[in-house]
C-alpha positions, 0 to 999 in steps of 0.5 A, spaced: 658 481 760 657 475 755 661 471 760 657 473 766 651 471 762 654 464 760 656 463 766 649 464 769 644 464 764 639 467 769 642 473 769 640 475 762 633 474 763 628 480 763 624 479 769 624 486 770 617 487 768 614 485 775 610 491 779 612 493 785 607 491 790 606 493 798 609 486 800 616 487 796 616 494 799 615 491 806 620 485 805 625 490 803 624 495 808 624 489 813 631 487 811 636 489 816 642 488 811 639 494 807 638 499 813 645 502 813 644 503 805 637 507 807 641 511 812 646 513 808 641 515 803 637 519 807 643 523 811 647 524 805 643 526 799 637 529 801 640 535 805 644 537 800 639 536 794 635 542 794 640 547 797 645 545 791 640 546 786 638 553 788 645 556 791 647 559 784 641 562 783 641 565 790 648 567 790 646 571 783 640 574 786 644 577 792 649 581 787 655 576 786 658 575 779 658 569 775 665 567 777 664 569 785 658 565 784 662 559 782 667 560 787 662 560 793 659 554 790 666 550 791 666 549 799 659 546 799 661 541 793 667 539 797 663 538 803 658 534 799 663 529 796 667 529 803 660 526 806 659 521 801 666 518 802 665 518 810 659 515 809 662 509 804 667 509 809 663 508 815 658 503 811 664 499 809 666 499 817 660 497 819 659 491 814 666 489 816 665 488 823 659 484 822 
């Protein structure tokens, strides 16, 4: 870390106190290079967030034991991990073609 700051002292500045303005937000939304990242975030993280939080509680409410609930949660976790891996591979493929 020290070598990075030594090579480029501007990386050690504390200019993170700037407020987020509508202009900066609009500039980031208009940056086409960030669009694949936005799409990955919207398609891979939002759909799994809410069901995963309450899945164990719902399964326990249906009468499953703790052990059975943990076993039933495994497929959804694997599916989520697989979708993130696929999204990363699609993003790398998309960026390597341009």
